[in-house]
C-alpha positions as CSV (number, residue, x, y, z in Angstrom):
1,M,-18.3,-5.4,6.3
2,N,-16.0,-2.2,5.9
3,A,-14.1,-1.8,2.5
4,E,-11.5,0.8,4.0
5,S,-10.4,-1.8,6.6
6,D,-11.0,-4.8,4.8
7,I,-8.9,-4.0,1.7
8,R,-6.3,-2.3,3.7
9,A,-5.9,-5.4,5.6
10,A,-5.5,-7.4,2.4
11,V,-3.0,-5.1,1.1
12,L,-0.9,-5.6,4.4
13,A,-1.3,-9.3,4.1
14,E,-0.2,-9.2,0.4
15,L,3.0,-7.2,1.4
16,R,3.8,-9.4,4.4
17,G,3.3,-12.4,2.4
18,D,6.0,-11.5,-0.2
19,A,9.2,-13.2,1.0
20,A,11.6,-11.3,-1.3
21,L,10.2,-7.9,-0.1
22,M,10.2,-8.9,3.7
23,A,13.9,-10.2,3.3
24,A,14.5,-6.6,2.0
25,V,12.9,-4.6,4.5
26,N,13.2,-4.7,8.3
27,R,9.5,-4.5,8.7
28,I,6.0,-3.8,7.2
29,H,4.3,-1.3,9.7
30,D,0.4,-1.0,9.8
31,G,0.1,2.7,10.3
32,T,3.1,5.1,11.3
33,P,5.5,3.5,14.0
34,I,6.8,5.3,16.8
35,K,10.2,3.7,16.2
36,A,11.6,2.1,13.0
37,T,14.8,1.0,11.5
38,P,14.8,1.7,8.0
39,P,14.2,0.4,5.3
40,T,10.6,0.0,6.2
41,V,7.4,0.0,4.5
42,V,4.3,2.0,6.0
43,I,0.5,1.5,5.1
44,G,-0.7,4.7,5.7
45,E,-4.3,6.3,5.4
46,C,-7.1,4.9,3.4
47,E,-9.7,7.1,2.1
48,G,-12.9,6.0,0.6
49,A,-15.9,7.4,-1.5
50,D,-19.1,5.9,-3.1
51,W,-18.5,3.7,-6.1
52,A,-21.9,2.0,-5.8
53,T,-24.3,0.6,-8.7
54,K,-28.0,0.4,-8.4
55,D,-28.0,-2.8,-7.1
56,K,-24.6,-3.1,-5.2
57,P,-22.5,-1.1,-2.4
58,G,-19.2,-0.3,-3.7
59,R,-16.3,1.9,-2.6
60,E,-13.3,3.6,-4.4
61,L,-10.4,3.4,-2.0
62,R,-7.2,5.5,-2.1
63,I,-4.1,3.9,-0.2
64,A,-1.0,5.4,0.6
65,I,2.1,3.1,1.1
66,T,5.5,4.8,2.0
67,I,9.1,3.2,2.0
68,E,11.4,4.8,4.4
69,D,15.2,4.7,4.2
70,D,18.0,6.3,5.7
71,R,20.6,6.1,2.8
72,E,22.2,9.2,1.2
73,T,20.8,8.2,-2.3
74,P,17.3,6.6,-3.3
75,T,19.2,3.6,-4.9
76,R,17.8,1.0,-2.4
77,I,14.3,2.8,-2.6
78,G,14.4,2.2,-6.3
79,G,14.8,-1.3,-6.0
80,L,12.0,-1.8,-3.4
81,L,9.4,0.4,-5.1
82,P,8.8,-2.5,-7.8
83,M,8.6,-5.1,-5.2
84,V,6.0,-3.0,-3.0
85,D,4.0,-2.7,-6.5
86,G,4.4,-6.2,-7.5
87,A,3.0,-7.4,-4.1
88,V,-0.1,-4.9,-4.3
89,Q,-0.7,-5.6,-7.9
90,R,-1.3,-9.3,-6.8
91,L,-4.5,-8.2,-5.0
92,S,-7.4,-9.5,-7.2
93,G,-10.5,-11.5,-6.8
94,T,-12.9,-11.2,-4.1
95,V,-11.4,-10.2,-0.7
96,A,-13.4,-10.2,2.4
97,G,-16.7,-10.1,0.6
98,W,-15.7,-7.2,-1.7
99,R,-14.9,-7.8,-5.5
100,I,-11.9,-5.8,-6.7
101,G,-13.1,-4.0,-9.9
102,S,-9.9,-2.3,-10.5
103,L,-6.5,-1.7,-8.9
104,R,-4.3,1.4,-10.2
105,M,-1.1,2.8,-9.0
106,I,-2.2,6.5,-9.3
107,R,1.5,8.1,-8.6
108,S,4.7,7.5,-6.8
109,R,7.1,9.9,-5.7
110,L,10.5,10.3,-4.1
111,L,11.0,12.8,-1.3
112,K,14.0,13.5,0.8
113,G,13.2,14.6,4.5
114,R,14.9,17.0,6.7
115,N,16.1,14.1,8.9
116,G,18.2,13.0,5.8
117,R,16.0,10.0,5.2
118,W,14.8,9.1,1.6
119,N,11.0,8.2,1.3
120,A,9.1,6.8,-1.5
121,V,5.2,7.3,-1.4
122,I,3.1,5.2,-3.7
123,D,-0.6,5.9,-3.9
124,Y,-3.2,3.6,-5.1
125,R,-6.8,3.7,-6.2
126,I,-8.7,0.3,-5.7
127,R,-12.4,0.1,-6.7
128,V,-14.5,-2.7,-5.0
129,L,-18.1,-3.8,-5.4
130,A,-19.7,-5.9,-2.7
131,E,-20.4,-9.6,-3.3
């Protein structure tokens, strides 16, 4: 039982299980792809820290999700951001032996890369306790 990999897999499943999001992007990647045709969603790194109680192990996780696009404006990404957030926010209850204590979007930002692609990066904080 590893919170980082268990919760990351659950986030990936929620994103891939959203039919509207899957119809709007070419693919949802587990980690940075070698090649990808935009628009794509990438689940990036997952960092964990202790969030235990006296009697239960717990983790505070930070997960980064990136939306990549190749348009000259961030308009399409602006429509994808709420779709990604909605899918992630549906994660609740118990996942792989971990009880979701809280799930919050910490920040989101739009970035234009040197390659002309627009990226949106969304950071989440997910706190879990072992069941």
